[in-house]
C-alpha positions in Angstrom: 16.1 -25.4 -7.3 13.7 -22.7 -6.3 13.7 -21.4 -9.9 12.5 -24.8 -11.1 9.9 -25.2 -8.4 8.4 -21.8 -9.1 8.4 -22.5 -12.9 6.6 -25.7 -12.4 4.0 -24.0 -10.2 3.4 -21.4 -12.9 2.8 -24.1 -15.4 0.3 -25.7 -13.0 -1.7 -22.4 -12.5 -1.5 -21.3 -16.1 -4.5 -23.4 -17.2 -6.5 -21.8 -14.3 -5.6 -18.4 -15.6 -6.6 -19.3 -19.1 -9.9 -20.8 -17.9 -11.1 -17.8 -16.0 -10.1 -14.1 -16.4 -10.6 -13.5 -12.7 -7.8 -16.0 -12.0 -5.5 -14.3 -14.4 -6.3 -11.0 -12.7 -5.5 -12.4 -9.3 -2.2 -13.8 -10.6 -1.4 -10.4 -12.1 -1.8 -8.8 -8.7 0.0 -11.5 -6.8 3.1 -11.6 -8.9 3.3 -7.8 -8.9 3.3 -7.6 -5.1 5.5 -10.7 -4.6 8.1 -9.8 -7.2 9.1 -13.5 -7.2 12.0 -13.3 -9.6 13.9 -11.2 -7.1 14.3 -14.3 -5.0 15.8 -16.4 -7.8 19.4 -17.0 -8.8 19.0 -19.3 -11.9 17.2 -19.3 -15.2 14.1 -17.5 -13.8 16.0 -14.3 -13.0 14.6 -11.6 -15.2 11.6 -13.6 -16.2 8.7 -11.2 -16.8 6.1 -13.3 -14.9 4.0 -10.3 -13.9 4.0 -8.9 -17.4 2.7 -12.2 -18.8 -0.4 -12.3 -16.4 -1.0 -8.6 -17.0 -1.1 -9.0 -20.7 -3.2 -12.1 -20.5 -5.8 -10.3 -18.4 -5.9 -7.3 -20.7 -6.2 -9.6 -23.7 -9.2 -11.2 -22.1 -10.7 -7.7 -21.6 -9.9 -6.7 -25.2 -11.7 -9.8 -26.6 -14.7 -9.5 -24.4 -14.2 -12.4 -22.1 -15.3 -10.0 -19.4 -18.0 -7.7 -20.8 -17.3 -4.0 -20.3 -21.0 -3.4 -19.7 -20.5 -5.0 -16.3 -18.1 -2.3 -15.3 -19.3 -0.7 -12.0 -19.2 3.0 -12.6 -17.8 5.0 -9.7 -16.2 8.3 -8.8 -12.9 6.8 -7.8 -12.2 5.5 -11.2 -12.5 9.0 -12.6 -10.1 10.3 -9.9 -7.6 7.6 -10.8 -7.9 8.4 -14.5 -7.5 12.1 -13.8 -4.5 11.4 -11.5 -2.9 9.3 -14.3 -3.4 12.0 -16.9 -2.0 14.7 -14.6 1.0 12.4 -13.8 1.5 11.9 -17.6 1.7 15.6 -18.3 4.0 16.0 -15.3 6.2 13.3 -16.7 6.4 15.0 -20.1 7.3 18.4 -18.6 9.8 17.0 -16.0 13.3 18.2 -15.6 15.6 16.4 -18.1 18.3 13.9 -17.2 16.2 12.4 -14.4 16.6 8.6 -14.4 13.8 8.3 -11.8 11.2 9.9 -14.0 10.6 6.9 -16.2 10.9 4.4 -13.4 8.3 5.9 -11.0 5.9 7.0 -13.8 5.8 3.4 -14.9 5.2 2.1 -11.4 2.3 4.5 -10.8 0.6 3.8 -14.2 0.9 0.1 -13.6 -0.7 0.4 -10.2 -3.5 2.6 -11.4 -4.2 0.3 -14.3 -4.6 -2.7 -12.1 -7.0 -0.7 -9.8 -9.0 0.8 -12.6 -10.0 -2.6 -14.1 -10.8 -4.0 -10.7 -14.6 -3.0 -10.9 -14.8 -5.6 -13.7 -13.8 -8.4 -11.4 -14.7 -7.6 -7.8 -18.4 -7.6 -7.1 -19.3 -10.3 -4.5 -18.0 -11.2 -1.1 -15.9 -14.0 -2.4 -14.1 -11.6 -4.8 -13.2 -9.3 -1.9 -12.0 -12.3 0.1 -9.9 -13.4 -2.8 -8.3 -10.0 -3.2 -7.4 -9.9 0.5 -5.8 -13.4 0.2 -3.8 -12.3 -2.8 -2.5 -9.2 -0.9 -1.6 -11.4 2.1 0.2 -14.0 -0.1 2.0 -11.3 -2.1 3.0 -8.5 0.3 2.8 -10.7 3.4 5.5 -13.1 2.2 8.1 -10.3 2.5 7.0 -9.6 6.1 6.9 -13.3 7.2 10.4 -14.0 5.7 11.9 -11.0 7.5 10.1 -11.8 10.7 11.3 -15.4 10.8 14.9 -14.1 10.1 14.4 -11.6 13.0 13.5 -14.5 15.3 16.3 -16.8 14.1 18.9 -14.1 14.5 17.5 -12.9 17.8 16.9 -9.4 16.3 20.1 -9.2 14.3 18.5 -9.5 10.9 19.0 -6.6 8.5 15.5 -6.1 7.1 15.4 -6.0 3.3 12.6 -6.3 0.8 12.7 -7.6 -2.8 15.8 -6.2 -4.5 15.2 -3.6 -7.2 11.8 -2.6 -6.0 10.6 0.3 -3.9 10.2 -2.1 -0.9 13.9 -3.0 -0.9 14.4 -0.2 1.6 13.5 -1.3 5.2 11.7 1.9 5.9 9.4 1.5 2.9 8.9 -2.2 3.6 8.0 -1.5 7.3 5.4 1.1 6.4 3.9 -1.2 3.7 3.7 -4.1 6.1 1.8 -1.9 8.6 -0.8 -1.4 5.9 -1.1 -5.1 5.6 -1.8 -5.9 9.3 -5.5 -5.0 9.3 -6.2 -7.1 6.2 -4.6 -10.1 7.9 -6.7 -9.5 10.9 -9.8 -9.5 8.8 -8.8 -12.8 7.2 -8.1 -14.3 10.6 -11.6 -13.3 11.7 -13.6 -14.5 8.7 -11.7 -17.7 7.7 -13.7 -20.9 8.4 -10.7 -23.3 9.0 -9.3 -23.1 12.5 -5.9 -24.2 11.2 -5.8 -21.4 8.7 -7.0 -18.9 11.3 -4.0 -19.9 13.5 -1.8 -19.4 10.4 -3.0 -15.9 9.9 -2.6 -15.2 13.6 1.0 -16.4 13.5 1.6 -14.3 10.4 0.3 -11.2 12.2 2.7 -11.8 15.0 5.7 -12.5 12.8 5.0 -9.5 10.6 4.8 -7.2 13.6 8.2 -8.5 14.8 9.6 -7.8 11.3 8.4 -4.2 11.5 9.6 -3.6 15.0 12.9 -5.5 14.4 13.5 -3.5 11.2 14.2 -0.4 13.2 12.1 1.9 11.0 10.5 4.7 13.0 7.9 5.2 10.3 7.0 1.5 10.6 7.0 1.8 14.4 4.6 4.7 14.4 2.3 3.1 11.8 2.1 -0.2 13.7 1.4 1.7 16.9 -1.5 3.4 15.2 -2.9 0.1 14.1 -2.5 -1.4 17.6 -4.0 1.6 19.5 -7.0 1.7 17.0 -7.7 -2.0 17.4 -7.6 -1.8 21.2 -10.0 1.0 21.4 -12.4 0.3 18.6 -12.5 -3.4 17.5 -15.2 -5.8 18.7 -12.5 -8.3 19.5 -10.7 -6.2 22.2 -9.4 -9.3 23.9 -7.5 -10.5 20.9 -6.3 -7.0 20.1 -4.9 -6.5 23.6 -3.1 -9.9 23.4 -1.6 -9.1 20.1 -0.4 -5.7 21.2 1.1 -7.2 24.4 2.8 -9.9 22.4 4.2 -7.3 20.1 5.7 -5.3 23.0 7.2 -8.4 24.6 8.6 -9.6 21.3 10.1 -6.2 20.6 11.8 -6.1 24.0 13.1 -9.6 23.6 14.4 -9.5 20.1 15.2 -5.8 19.4 19.0 -5.0 19.6 20.1 -2.0 21.6 20.8 0.1 18.5 17.1 -0.3 17.4 15.7 0.7 20.8 18.0 3.7 20.8 16.8 4.6 17.4 13.2 4.5 18.5 13.9 6.7 21.5 15.0 9.5 19.2 11.5 10.0 17.9 11.0 12.5 20.7 14.4 14.2 20.0 13.8 15.3 16.5 16.0 18.4 16.5 19.1 16.5 17.6 18.5 13.7 15.1 20.5 14.2 11.9 18.4 11.6 10.1 15.2 13.4 10.9 16.7 16.8 10.0 17.7 15.4 6.7 14.1 14.7 6.0 13.1 18.2 7.0 15.6 19.6 4.4 14.2 17.2 1.8 10.7 18.4 2.6 11.8 22.0 2.3 13.4 21.4 -1.1 10.4 19.4 -2.4 8.1 22.3 -1.4 10.4 24.8 -3.1 10.2 22.7 -6.3 6.4 22.7 -6.0 6.3 26.5 -5.5 8.4 26.9 -8.7 6.2 24.5 -10.6 2.8 24.6 -8.8 0.7 22.7 -11.3 2.9 19.8 -12.6 5.8 19.8 -10.2 9.4 18.9 -11.2 8.8 15.3 -12.3 9.1 12.0 -10.5 11.7 12.2 -7.6 13.2 15.4 -9.0 14.4 16.2 -5.5 16.9 13.3 -5.6 18.7 14.8 -8.6 21.8 16.7 -7.4 21.6 19.5 -9.9 17.9 20.2 -9.0 18.7 19.9 -5.2 21.5 22.5 -5.6 19.1 24.8 -7.4 16.5 24.8 -4.7 18.5 24.0 -1.5 18.7 27.7 -0.5 15.0 28.3 -1.1 12.9 28.4 2.1 10.0 26.7 0.3 7.0 26.2 2.6 9.3 25.7 5.7 10.9 29.1 5.7 9.6 29.6 9.3 12.1 27.1 10.5 15.1 29.3 9.5 17.3 26.4 8.5 20.8 27.0 7.2 21.7 25.9 3.6 22.4 22.2 3.7 25.9 21.0 2.7 25.0 17.4 2.1 24.0 15.6 -1.1 20.4 15.3 -2.5 18.0 13.1 -0.5 14.7 11.4 -1.2 11.5 13.3 -0.2 10.9 11.0 2.8 7.2 11.7 2.9 4.3 10.7 0.6 2.9 14.2 0.8 6.1 16.1 0.0 7.0 13.4 -2.5 3.8 14.1 -4.6 4.0 17.8 -4.0 7.5 18.0 -5.5 6.9 15.5 -8.2 3.4 16.5 -9.4 2.8 19.9 -7.9 0.0 21.1 -5.7 -2.6 19.9 -8.2 -1.2 16.4 -8.1 -1.1 16.5 -4.3 -4.7 17.6 -4.2 -5.7 14.6 -6.3 -3.6 12.3 -4.2 -5.3 13.5 -1.0 -8.8 13.3 -2.5 -8.0 9.6 -3.4 -7.1 8.8 0.2 -9.9 10.8 1.8 -12.3 9.1 -0.6 -11.6 5.8 1.3 -12.3 7.4 4.7 -15.5 8.8 3.4 -16.6 5.5 1.9 -16.1 3.8 5.2 -18.6 6.1 6.8 -21.1 5.3 4.0 -20.6 1.6 4.4 -21.1 1.9 8.2 -24.4 3.7 7.7 -25.6 1.4 5.0 -24.8 -1.9 6.9 -26.6 -0.5 9.9 -29.8 -0.6 7.8 -29.3 -4.2 6.8 -30.1 -5.7 10.2 -26.7 -7.2 11.0 -26.6 -9.5 7.9 -23.7 -7.5 6.5 -21.5 -7.3 9.6 -18.7 -8.8 7.5 -18.8 -5.7 5.2 -18.8 -3.3 8.2 -15.7 -5.1 9.6 -14.0 -5.1 6.2 -14.6 -1.4 5.8 -13.1 -0.8 9.2 -10.0 -2.8 8.3 -9.6 -1.2 4.9 -9.9 2.2 6.6 -7.3 1.3 9.2 -5.0 0.2 6.3 -5.3 3.6 4.8 -4.7 5.3 8.1 -1.6 3.3 8.7 -0.4 4.3 5.3 -1.2 7.9 5.8 0.7 8.0 9.1 3.6 5.8 8.2 3.9 7.4 4.8 4.5 10.8 6.4 8.2 9.8 6.7 8.8 7.6 3.7 8.7 8.0 -0.1 5.9 5.5 -0.8 3.3 7.6 -2.7 3.2 5.3 -5.8 2.9 2.0 -3.9 0.4 -0.1 -5.9 -1.2 -1.7 -2.9 -2.7 1.5 -1.5 -4.5 2.1 -4.8 -5.9 -1.5 -4.6 -7.1 -0.9 -1.0 -8.8 2.4 -1.8 -10.6 0.8 -4.8 -11.7 -2.2 -2.7 -13.3 0.3 -0.3 -15.1 2.0 -3.2 -16.4 -1.4 -4.5 -17.4 -2.4 -1.1 -19.6 0.7 -0.9 -21.2 -0.2 -4.2 -21.8 -3.8 -3.0 -23.6 -2.9 0.2 -25.6 -0.2 -1.7 -26.9 -2.9 -4.1 -27.7 -5.1 -1.1 -29.7 -2.4 0.5 -31.5 -1.7 -2.7 -32.4 -5.4 -3.1 -33.5 -5.6 0.5 -35.8 -2.5 0.0 -37.3 -4.0 -3.1 -37.9 -7.3 -1.4 -39.6 -5.7 1.6 -41.9 -4.0 -0.8 -42.8 -7.3 -2.5 -41.2 -6.4 -5.8 -38.2 -7.7 -7.7 -34.9 -6.0 -8.2 -34.4 -4.6 -11.7 
C-alpha cells in the first residue's frame, strides 16, 4: 500500500519537477536523504527514484534551462572539486579487493556533485528556506520515526536508519540527527504559521528523544554540544532552556537502564572495550596514512582484514599509548578524521578540514556583514549561527563515527558559503543605494 501511495505522489510531483529545474533539484536532494525505497516491500523496492531526479536536474543544466553564467563563483566550489579529484586518484591507487572502495567513492562524488551545482539554484532567502525544509523532510523523517518508536516502546526501540545506507547504524544516525537539530530550530523560528511552528517544535523534541534513546555516545555528546551552545548564545534562551530541560526529563523517563549505563562509561574510557576498539582503529588508520601519506589506502581500507593485519602492529600516530597488538578482527575507523586520514591520506584530511573550517570562517563574515545592514538581515545572522552549530555538532559527534562522506554536511557547508555571497550582495546594493546610484 505504501508503495502505491508513494508512486502516486511521485506522479503528482513529476510535473512540478518538469516545470522548474529548482523543483527537480529539491526532489533530487530530498529523495537522496530520505532513501524512500528502503521503507518499501512491494513493487517500489529497488526503484531508482533519486537517480531519476538527479538525471532530470543535470539534463536541465546540460540544455541550458539554468544558464551557467548565473553560477555564483566561490572558493568552496574549488575546494570541493579539488577534494573530488584527490579522492578519485586515491580511489584508483587503493588497495585491491576492497569492496568498500567503490561504494564510498560513489557516495562522496554524488554528495559533492549535488553541492557543487547548488550555486546555480540557491540565491535568495526563499531558496535557503526551501533547502532547510528539504533537509528537514528528508533526514528528519528518520529521526521522527525513531523518536515515535522510542516513545511508543517506552525506550525499548532499537534505533535503526534506512537499510543499506550509511545511516543504518544507530551511531551514524544519531550523529546525523544532531546536525539536523539547529536547522529545525531555525525553521521553527522563521515559519509564519503557528501550527507549523508547533510541528517543528514537536519534531525537535521527538528527534532529541530518538538520539538519546538510541544509546549512541557520539550522538549524546553532539546533542549536548547543541543544547549547551543554544543555552549560552541564542537570543531565545527561554526556549532553549525549556528544550534542554524537556530533553533531560524525556531521557530519564524513556531511557532503559542499559542505555544510561552506556552513557556513564564516557568518563571510563580505558575500561570500555568499545572505546578501546575505536582507539585501535584510529591507530591502524594513522599507520595506513603514514605508509601512504598523499593518497591513503583507499576508502575504508582499515575495514579489510588483510590490510588491518598488515598494520595492526604498527604504532601509527598513537605509539605513545603503548597498546598491545590487537587480537580482534578489523574495525571501522570510528572517526571522521581518522577515516579520511586512512582513506585519503594527510592531503585528503587537510582538504576535508579546510572544507569544515571554511564554514566556521564564513559564519564570522556573515556576522560582520549583517551588522552593517542595520538589522534588516537578522534572519541571515540567525541562519549562519544555526548552520555553524550544525557543523560543530558534526565535528564533535563525528569524532567517534565513520561519517566523513555524509552528503548533508557538504550541503550545509555550501549553504553557508552561498549565504555569505547573498549578504555580500545585499551590502553592496545597500551601499550603492545610499550613494544614490544603482547596482550594476
